[in-house]
C-alpha positions in Angstrom: 10.4 1.7 23.1 8.7 4.7 21.6 8.2 5.2 17.9 6.9 8.3 16.1 5.0 7.7 12.9 4.4 10.7 10.7 1.4 10.2 8.5 -0.2 7.4 10.5 -3.9 7.7 9.8 -4.2 5.4 6.7 -2.5 2.9 4.4 1.1 2.1 5.3 1.2 4.4 8.3 -1.8 2.6 9.8 -0.2 -0.8 9.2 3.1 0.3 10.7 1.2 1.5 13.8 -0.4 -1.9 14.3 2.8 -3.8 13.6 4.8 -1.9 16.2 1.9 -2.0 18.7 1.7 -5.8 18.2 5.3 -6.0 19.3 4.6 -3.9 22.5 6.1 -0.6 21.4 4.6 2.7 22.4 3.4 4.9 19.6 3.3 8.6 18.9 1.1 9.2 15.9 0.9 12.4 13.7 -1.7 13.1 11.1 -4.0 15.9 10.0 -7.0 13.6 10.4 -7.8 13.6 14.1 -10.9 11.4 13.7 -8.9 8.6 12.2 -6.1 9.0 14.8 -8.7 8.7 17.6 -10.1 5.5 16.1 -6.6 3.9 15.7 -5.6 4.9 19.2 -8.7 3.4 20.8 -8.5 0.2 18.8 -4.7 -0.3 19.4 -4.9 0.4 23.2 -7.8 -2.0 23.5 -6.0 -4.8 21.7 -2.4 -4.4 22.7 -0.3 -3.7 25.7 0.9 -0.3 24.5 0.4 3.4 24.9 -0.6 5.6 21.9 -0.2 9.4 21.9 -1.8 11.3 19.0 -1.2 14.8 17.6 -3.2 16.5 14.9 -0.7 18.3 12.7 -1.0 19.2 9.0 2.5 18.5 7.7 1.8 20.4 4.5 1.8 23.6 6.7 5.1 25.1 7.7 3.6 27.2 10.4 1.7 24.4 12.0 4.7 22.1 12.2 7.1 24.8 13.2 4.8 25.9 16.0 4.5 22.4 17.3 8.3 21.8 17.3 8.9 25.2 19.0 6.3 24.4 21.7 7.7 20.9 22.3 11.5 21.3 22.3 12.0 18.2 24.4 9.8 16.1 22.1 12.4 13.7 20.8 14.1 13.0 24.1 11.8 10.0 24.7 11.6 8.9 21.0 13.6 5.9 19.9 12.7 6.0 16.2 10.9 8.0 13.6 9.1 6.7 10.5 7.8 8.8 7.6 5.0 7.0 5.7 3.8 10.5 4.6 3.0 11.8 1.1 0.7 14.2 -0.6 -0.4 14.1 -4.2 -2.4 16.5 -6.4 -4.2 15.5 -9.6 -3.3 18.9 -11.0 0.5 18.5 -10.4 1.8 19.5 -13.8 3.8 22.3 -15.4 0.7 24.1 -16.8 -1.1 24.5 -13.5 -0.1 27.9 -12.3 -2.4 27.7 -9.3 -0.7 24.5 -8.0 -0.2 24.7 -4.2 3.6 24.3 -4.5 4.4 25.2 -0.9 2.1 22.5 0.5 3.2 19.8 -1.9 6.9 20.5 -1.3 6.5 20.7 2.4 4.4 17.6 2.8 6.6 15.5 0.6 10.1 16.8 1.5 10.6 19.8 3.7 8.5 18.6 6.7 10.4 15.3 6.6 13.7 17.1 6.5 12.7 19.4 9.4 11.5 16.5 11.7 14.4 14.2 10.7 17.0 16.9 11.5 15.4 17.6 14.9 15.3 13.9 15.7 18.8 13.2 14.4 20.2 16.0 16.6 18.8 14.3 19.7 19.7 10.8 18.6 23.4 11.9 18.1 23.4 13.0 21.8 22.0 9.7 22.9 24.1 7.7 20.3 21.0 5.7 19.3 17.9 6.0 17.2 16.3 4.9 14.0 15.0 7.0 11.1 13.0 5.4 8.3 12.0 7.2 5.0 9.8 6.2 2.1 10.5 7.3 -1.4 8.8 6.4 -4.7 9.7 4.8 -8.0 8.1 7.9 -9.6 11.5 9.6 -8.8 13.4 7.2 -11.1 12.7 9.4 -14.2 11.5 12.9 -14.9 7.8 13.1 -15.8 5.1 15.4 -17.1 2.6 14.5 -14.4 3.1 14.5 -10.6 6.4 16.3 -11.2 6.5 18.2 -7.9 5.7 15.0 -6.0 8.3 12.9 -7.9 11.1 15.5 -7.7 10.4 15.8 -4.0 10.8 12.1 -3.7 14.1 12.2 -5.6 15.4 14.9 -3.2 14.2 12.7 -0.3 16.4 9.9 -1.4 19.4 12.2 -1.4 18.5 13.4 2.1 18.5 9.9 3.5 21.8 9.0 1.8 23.2 12.1 3.5 21.8 11.0 6.9 23.4 7.6 6.4 26.8 9.3 5.7 26.4 11.8 8.7 25.7 8.8 11.0 28.3 6.4 9.6 30.4 6.3 12.8 27.7 6.2 15.4 24.9 3.8 16.3 22.0 5.7 14.6 20.3 3.5 12.0 18.9 4.8 8.7 16.7 3.0 6.3 15.1 4.1 3.0 12.4 2.3 1.0 11.8 3.0 -2.7 8.1 2.1 -3.1 6.4 0.9 -6.2 2.6 0.6 -6.6 1.0 -0.3 -3.2 -2.5 -1.4 -2.3 -4.0 1.9 -1.3 -6.9 4.3 -2.0 -4.8 6.1 -4.6 -4.4 2.9 -6.7 -7.7 1.2 -5.9 -9.4 1.8 -9.3 -6.3 2.0 -11.4 -5.3 -0.7 -14.0 -1.6 -1.2 -13.6 0.9 -3.3 -15.6 2.7 -4.6 -12.5 1.0 -6.0 -9.4 0.6 -3.9 -6.3 2.5 -4.5 -3.1 0.9 -5.2 0.2 1.3 -2.5 2.9 0.9 -5.2 5.5 3.8 -7.1 4.1 5.8 -3.9 3.8 5.2 -3.0 7.5 6.5 -6.5 8.4 9.7 -5.9 6.4 10.2 -2.5 7.9 10.0 -3.9 11.4 12.3 -6.7 10.6 15.0 -4.3 9.2 14.9 -1.8 12.1 18.3 -2.9 13.5 20.1 -2.7 10.2 22.7 0.1 10.1 21.8 1.3 6.5 19.4 -0.3 4.1 18.0 0.9 0.8 15.2 -1.4 -0.2 12.9 -1.5 -3.2 9.4 -2.7 -2.5 8.0 -4.7 -4.2 11.4 -6.2 -4.8 11.2 -6.4 -8.6 11.5 -2.6 -8.9 15.2 -2.9 -8.2 15.7 -4.5 -11.7 13.6 -1.8 -13.4 15.5 0.9 -11.5 18.8 -0.7 -12.6 17.8 -0.8 -16.3 16.6 2.9 -16.2 19.9 4.0 -14.6 22.1 2.4 -17.2 20.1 3.4 -20.3 21.3 6.6 -22.0 18.8 9.4 -21.6 18.5 9.9 -25.4 17.0 6.3 -25.6 14.6 7.1 -22.8 13.7 10.4 -24.6 12.9 8.5 -27.8 10.7 6.1 -26.0 8.7 9.0 -24.6 8.4 10.5 -28.0 7.0 7.3 -29.4 4.7 6.9 -26.5 3.2 10.4 -26.8 2.4 9.8 -30.5 0.0 7.0 -29.6 
């Protein structure tokens, strides 16, 4: 089978590529970092019985992605599943930064996923088979004063995947969505966090195991489901008071 991984050059995307290759699936990898893609392709094809096709695409650029899809209108005919371990953060992502590259942040974290998922789903409906896997973030559980474009995009992404699940409720297309807590990655390498970080290797194993499930929404690491539940049942005025006290410190 052929799986497309969007954002495949590092972290979770890389681990997913190796997991699928290990199980003899052919890969189509997309990233803006061609050098990393070439290294991954060479290593996977030398170690596993699988074919890897790579495309250098900057998914924060509407023009670049749109041009690729227009030039490859039959692209999804031979794709069996799409995974979106893609995300873009900016340290200046806050309300006071008027120079923030909003279009790039929004397109990388939401609009590019919507565009690719819609194209893939259209073809999957014709074939009556296919899998689409999205990855959100616990940062979307509450409003925030930092990384607010990133977190609001992730909240919109969760709604998108719920809609995809509803759209495909009567067919054989499978939709999964993962709400991710802190993961072992370059972004969290030097950060001191209250909760332990999840392993991208373990996550890639779980994603592969769940591929045949009709609809799954999964928190990873698993304990975030309890935190999410508490935040959802708390009245907002209590949460607001907590933030007031926190900011006084």
